[in-house]
DOZAKOL-197286 format. One record per residue: y, x, z of N, C-alpha, C in turn; residue in three letters; residue number from 1. Coordinates in steps of 0.1 Angstrom, whole numbers, plus 5000, padded with zeros to 4 digits. Each point is the difference from the previous one (the first is absolute). Example, Ala and Ser with C-alpha at 12.3 -4.5 7.8 and 13.67 -1.06 7.14 Angstrom:
BEGIN
<rec n_py="4943" n_px="5132" n_pz="5078" ca_py="5012" ca_px="4991" ca_pz="5000" c_py="5012" c_px="5009" c_pz="5000" r="ALA" k="1"/>
<rec n_py="5011" n_px="4996" n_pz="4993" ca_py="5011" ca_px="5009" ca_pz="5000" c_py="5011" c_px="4992" c_pz="5008" r="SER" k="2"/>
***
This chain:
BEGIN
<rec n_py="6044" n_px="8997" n_pz="5712" ca_py="4998" ca_px="5002" ca_pz="5014" c_py="5005" c_px="4987" c_pz="5007" r="MET" k="1"/>
<rec n_py="4994" n_px="4996" n_pz="5011" ca_py="5003" ca_px="4988" ca_pz="5007" c_py="5005" c_px="5004" c_pz="5014" r="HIS" k="2"/>
<rec n_py="5011" n_px="4995" n_pz="5004" ca_py="5006" ca_px="5003" ca_pz="5014" c_py="5000" c_px="4987" c_pz="5008" r="TRP" k="3"/>
<rec n_py="4996" n_px="5002" n_pz="5013" ca_py="5000" ca_px="4988" ca_pz="5009" c_py="5013" c_px="4997" c_pz="5006" r="ASN" k="4"/>
<rec n_py="5009" n_px="5010" n_pz="5000" ca_py="5014" ca_px="4998" ca_pz="5006" c_py="5010" c_px="5009" c_pz="4993" r="SER" k="5"/>
<rec n_py="5012" n_px="4998" n_pz="5004" ca_py="5011" ca_px="5008" ca_pz="4994" c_py="4999" c_px="5014" c_pz="5005" r="PHE" k="6"/>
<rec n_py="4996" n_px="5002" n_pz="5012" ca_py="4998" ca_px="5013" ca_pz="5006" c_py="4989" c_px="5008" c_pz="4992" r="GLY" k="7"/>
<rec n_py="4989" n_px="4993" n_pz="4996" ca_py="4990" ca_px="5006" ca_pz="4992" c_py="5006" c_px="5004" c_pz="4986" r="ASP" k="8"/>
<rec n_py="5008" n_px="4992" n_pz="4995" ca_py="5006" ca_px="5003" ca_pz="4987" c_py="5009" c_px="5012" c_pz="5001" r="PHE" k="9"/>
<rec n_py="5008" n_px="5001" n_pz="5011" ca_py="5008" ca_px="5012" ca_pz="5001" c_py="4992" c_px="5013" c_pz="5003" r="LEU" k="10"/>
<rec n_py="4989" n_px="4998" n_pz="5007" ca_py="4992" ca_px="5012" ca_pz="5003" c_py="4992" c_px="5005" c_pz="4987" r="ALA" k="11"/>
<rec n_py="4998" n_px="4991" n_pz="4991" ca_py="4993" ca_px="5003" ca_pz="4987" c_py="4987" c_px="5008" c_pz="5003" r="MET" k="12"/>
<rec n_py="4992" n_px="4995" n_pz="5009" ca_py="4987" ca_px="5006" ca_pz="5003" c_py="5002" c_px="5015" c_pz="5004" r="GLY" k="13"/>
<rec n_py="5010" n_px="5002" n_pz="5009" ca_py="5003" ca_px="5013" ca_pz="5006" c_py="5006" c_px="5009" c_pz="4990" r="ASN" k="14"/>
<rec n_py="5005" n_px="4995" n_pz="4989" ca_py="5007" ca_px="5008" ca_pz="4990" c_py="5015" c_px="4996" c_pz="4998" r="HIS" k="15"/>
<rec n_py="5004" n_px="4992" n_pz="5010" ca_py="5014" ca_px="4994" ca_pz="4999" c_py="5011" c_px="5010" c_pz="5000" r="GLY" k="16"/>
<rec n_py="4998" n_px="5010" n_pz="5008" ca_py="5011" ca_px="5011" ca_pz="5001" c_py="5001" c_px="5006" c_pz="4986" r="LEU" k="17"/>
<rec n_py="4989" n_px="5004" n_pz="4993" ca_py="5001" ca_px="5006" ca_pz="4987" c_py="5006" c_px="4990" c_pz="4990" r="TYR" k="18"/>
<rec n_py="4995" n_px="4988" n_pz="5000" ca_py="5004" ca_px="4990" ca_pz="4990" c_py="5015" c_px="4997" c_pz="5001" r="VAL" k="19"/>
<rec n_py="5004" n_px="4996" n_pz="5012" ca_py="5014" ca_px="4996" ca_pz="5002" c_py="5009" c_px="5012" c_pz="4999" r="TRP" k="20"/>
<rec n_py="4996" n_px="5012" n_pz="5004" ca_py="5008" ca_px="5012" ca_pz="4999" c_py="5002" c_px="5003" c_pz="4985" r="GLY" k="21"/>
<rec n_py="4989" n_px="4999" n_pz="4992" ca_py="5001" ca_px="5002" ca_pz="4986" c_py="5010" c_px="4990" c_pz="4993" r="SER" k="22"/>
<rec n_py="4998" n_px="4988" n_pz="5004" ca_py="5009" ca_px="4990" ca_pz="4995" c_py="5015" c_px="5002" c_pz="5003" r="LEU" k="23"/>
<rec n_py="5003" n_px="5005" n_pz="5012" ca_py="5013" ca_px="5003" ca_pz="5004" c_py="5006" c_px="5011" c_pz="4992" r="LEU" k="24"/>
<rec n_py="4992" n_px="5011" n_pz="4999" ca_py="5004" ca_px="5012" ca_pz="4992" c_py="5003" c_px="4996" c_pz="4986" r="VAL" k="25"/>
<rec n_py="4991" n_px="4992" n_pz="4994" ca_py="5002" ca_px="4995" ca_pz="4986" c_py="5013" c_px="4992" c_pz="4999" r="MET" k="26"/>
<rec n_py="5003" n_px="4991" n_pz="5009" ca_py="5012" ca_px="4992" ca_pz="5000" c_py="5012" c_px="5008" c_pz="5001" r="ALA" k="27"/>
<rec n_py="5000" n_px="5010" n_pz="5009" ca_py="5011" ca_px="5009" ca_pz="5001" c_py="5003" c_px="5008" c_pz="4987" r="LEU" k="28"/>
<rec n_py="4989" n_px="5005" n_pz="4994" ca_py="5002" ca_px="5007" ca_pz="4987" c_py="5005" c_px="4991" c_pz="4989" r="LEU" k="29"/>
<rec n_py="4996" n_px="4988" n_pz="5000" ca_py="5005" ca_px="4990" ca_pz="4990" c_py="5015" c_px="4997" c_pz="5001" r="MET" k="30"/>
<rec n_py="5005" n_px="5001" n_pz="5012" ca_py="5014" ca_px="4998" ca_pz="5003" c_py="5007" c_px="5013" c_pz="4997" r="VAL" k="31"/>
<rec n_py="4995" n_px="5012" n_pz="5004" ca_py="5006" ca_px="5013" ca_pz="4999" c_py="5002" c_px="5004" c_pz="4986" r="ALA" k="32"/>
<rec n_py="4989" n_px="4998" n_pz="4992" ca_py="5000" ca_px="5005" ca_pz="4986" c_py="5012" c_px="4995" c_pz="4992" r="GLU" k="33"/>
<rec n_py="5002" n_px="4987" n_pz="4998" ca_py="5012" ca_px="4996" ca_pz="4993" c_py="5013" c_px="5004" c_pz="5006" r="PRO" k="34"/>
<rec n_py="5001" n_px="5000" n_pz="5013" ca_py="5012" ca_px="5005" ca_pz="5007" c_py="5003" c_px="5014" c_pz="4996" r="THR" k="35"/>
<rec n_py="4990" n_px="5009" n_pz="5000" ca_py="5003" ca_px="5014" ca_pz="4997" c_py="5003" c_px="5002" c_pz="4985" r="LEU" k="36"/>
<rec n_py="4993" n_px="4992" n_pz="4992" ca_py="5003" ca_px="5001" ca_pz="4985" c_py="5014" c_px="4996" c_pz="4997" r="VAL" k="37"/>
<rec n_py="5005" n_px="4989" n_pz="5006" ca_py="5014" ca_px="4995" ca_pz="4998" c_py="5010" c_px="5010" c_pz="5005" r="LEU" k="38"/>
<rec n_py="4997" n_px="5006" n_pz="5012" ca_py="5009" ca_px="5010" ca_pz="5006" c_py="5001" c_px="5012" c_pz="4991" r="ARG" k="39"/>
<rec n_py="4988" n_px="5005" n_pz="4995" ca_py="5000" ca_px="5011" ca_pz="4991" c_py="5007" c_px="4997" c_pz="4987" r="GLY" k="40"/>
<rec n_py="4999" n_px="4988" n_pz="4995" ca_py="5007" ca_px="4997" ca_pz="4987" c_py="5015" c_px="5000" c_pz="5002" r="ARG" k="41"/>
<rec n_py="5004" n_px="4994" n_pz="5011" ca_py="5015" ca_px="5000" ca_pz="5003" c_py="5005" c_px="5014" c_pz="5001" r="ARG" k="42"/>
<rec n_py="4992" n_px="5009" n_pz="5007" ca_py="5005" ca_px="5014" ca_pz="5002" c_py="5000" c_px="5007" c_pz="4986" r="THR" k="43"/>
<rec n_py="4990" n_px="4998" n_pz="4992" ca_py="5000" ca_px="5006" ca_pz="4986" c_py="5012" c_px="4995" c_pz="4992" r="LEU" k="44"/>
<rec n_py="5003" n_px="4987" n_pz="5000" ca_py="5011" ca_px="4994" ca_pz="4992" c_py="5013" c_px="5006" c_pz="5005" r="VAL" k="45"/>
<rec n_py="5002" n_px="5001" n_pz="5013" ca_py="5012" ca_px="5006" ca_pz="5005" c_py="5002" c_px="5014" c_pz="4996" r="GLU" k="46"/>
<rec n_py="4989" n_px="5008" n_pz="5001" ca_py="5000" ca_px="5014" ca_pz="4996" c_py="5004" c_px="5002" c_pz="4986" r="ARG" k="47"/>
<rec n_py="4993" n_px="4991" n_pz="4991" ca_py="5003" ca_px="5001" ca_pz="4986" c_py="5014" c_px="4996" c_pz="4996" r="LEU" k="48"/>
<rec n_py="5006" n_px="4991" n_pz="5008" ca_py="5014" ca_px="4996" ca_pz="4997" c_py="5009" c_px="5011" c_pz="5004" r="ARG" k="49"/>
<rec n_py="4998" n_px="5007" n_pz="5012" ca_py="5008" ca_px="5011" ca_pz="5004" c_py="4999" c_px="5011" c_pz="4989" r="ARG" k="50"/>
<rec n_py="4988" n_px="5003" n_pz="4996" ca_py="4998" ca_px="5010" ca_pz="4990" c_py="5007" c_px="4997" c_pz="4987" r="GLN" k="51"/>
<rec n_py="4999" n_px="4988" n_pz="4995" ca_py="5007" ca_px="4996" ca_pz="4988" c_py="5015" c_px="5001" c_pz="5001" r="TYR" k="52"/>
<rec n_py="5006" n_px="4996" n_pz="5012" ca_py="5014" ca_px="5001" ca_pz="5002" c_py="5004" c_px="5015" c_pz="5000" r="ARG" k="53"/>
<rec n_py="4992" n_px="5008" n_pz="5007" ca_py="5003" ca_px="5014" ca_pz="5000" c_py="5000" c_px="5007" c_pz="4986" r="ALA" k="54"/>
<rec n_py="4990" n_px="4996" n_pz="4993" ca_py="4998" ca_px="5006" ca_pz="4986" c_py="5011" c_px="4995" c_pz="4991" r="GLU" k="55"/>
<rec n_py="5004" n_px="4987" n_pz="5001" ca_py="5010" ca_px="4995" ca_pz="4991" c_py="5014" c_px="5005" c_pz="5004" r="SER" k="56"/>
<rec n_py="5002" n_px="5003" n_pz="5013" ca_py="5012" ca_px="5006" ca_pz="5004" c_py="5001" c_px="5015" c_pz="4995" r="GLY" k="57"/>
<rec n_py="4989" n_px="5007" n_pz="5000" ca_py="5000" ca_px="5014" ca_pz="4995" c_py="5003" c_px="5000" c_pz="4985" r="GLU" k="58"/>
<rec n_py="4994" n_px="4990" n_pz="4993" ca_py="5002" ca_px="4999" ca_pz="4986" c_py="5015" c_px="4998" c_pz="4996" r="ALA" k="59"/>
<rec n_py="5006" n_px="4990" n_pz="5008" ca_py="5014" ca_px="4997" ca_pz="4997" c_py="5009" c_px="5012" c_pz="5004" r="SER" k="60"/>
<rec n_py="4997" n_px="5007" n_pz="5010" ca_py="5008" ca_px="5012" ca_pz="5004" c_py="4999" c_px="5011" c_pz="4990" r="ARG" k="61"/>
<rec n_py="4988" n_px="5002" n_pz="4994" ca_py="4998" ca_px="5010" ca_pz="4990" c_py="5007" c_px="4996" c_pz="4987" r="SER" k="62"/>
<rec n_py="5000" n_px="4988" n_pz="4997" ca_py="5007" ca_px="4995" ca_pz="4988" c_py="5015" c_px="5002" c_pz="5001" r="ARG" k="63"/>
<rec n_py="5005" n_px="4997" n_pz="5012" ca_py="5015" ca_px="5001" ca_pz="5002" c_py="5003" c_px="5015" c_pz="5000" r="SER" k="64"/>
<rec n_py="4992" n_px="5008" n_pz="5006" ca_py="5002" ca_px="5015" ca_pz="5000" c_py="5000" c_px="5006" c_pz="4986" r="ALA" k="65"/>
<rec n_py="4991" n_px="4995" n_pz="4992" ca_py="4999" ca_px="5004" ca_pz="4986" c_py="5012" c_px="4996" c_pz="4992" r="ALA" k="66"/>
<rec n_py="5005" n_px="4988" n_pz="5003" ca_py="5012" ca_px="4995" ca_pz="4993" c_py="5012" c_px="5008" c_pz="5004" r="GLY" k="67"/>
<rec n_py="5001" n_px="5004" n_pz="5012" ca_py="5012" ca_px="5008" ca_pz="5005" c_py="4999" c_px="5014" c_pz="4993" r="ARG" k="68"/>
<rec n_py="4988" n_px="5006" n_pz="4998" ca_py="4999" ca_px="5013" ca_pz="4994" c_py="5005" c_px="4999" c_pz="4986" r="ARG" k="69"/>
<rec n_py="4996" n_px="4989" n_pz="4993" ca_py="5004" ca_px="4999" ca_pz="4986" c_py="5015" c_px="4998" c_pz="4998" r="ARG" k="70"/>
<rec n_py="5006" n_px="4993" n_pz="5010" ca_py="5015" ca_px="4998" ca_pz="4999" c_py="5008" c_px="5013" c_pz="5003" r="ASN" k="71"/>
<rec n_py="4994" n_px="5010" n_pz="5007" ca_py="5007" ca_px="5012" ca_pz="5003" c_py="5001" c_px="5009" c_pz="4989" r="ASP" k="72"/>
***
């Protein structure tokens, strides 16, 4: 396509709103996707760390309780 002016380029043959709107949505999604993935990963890692600490704490408490029962 050949444009005579920058205004014609922006108008894109009366399809400019669709073209530029689509480009804007795509750019926003390209920024949002990695941001959401990283945030989700951080949340998952934090949750798994809390779960691991809770489970390892329960295991040590049950081992110490079993040791006390044997000593009685």
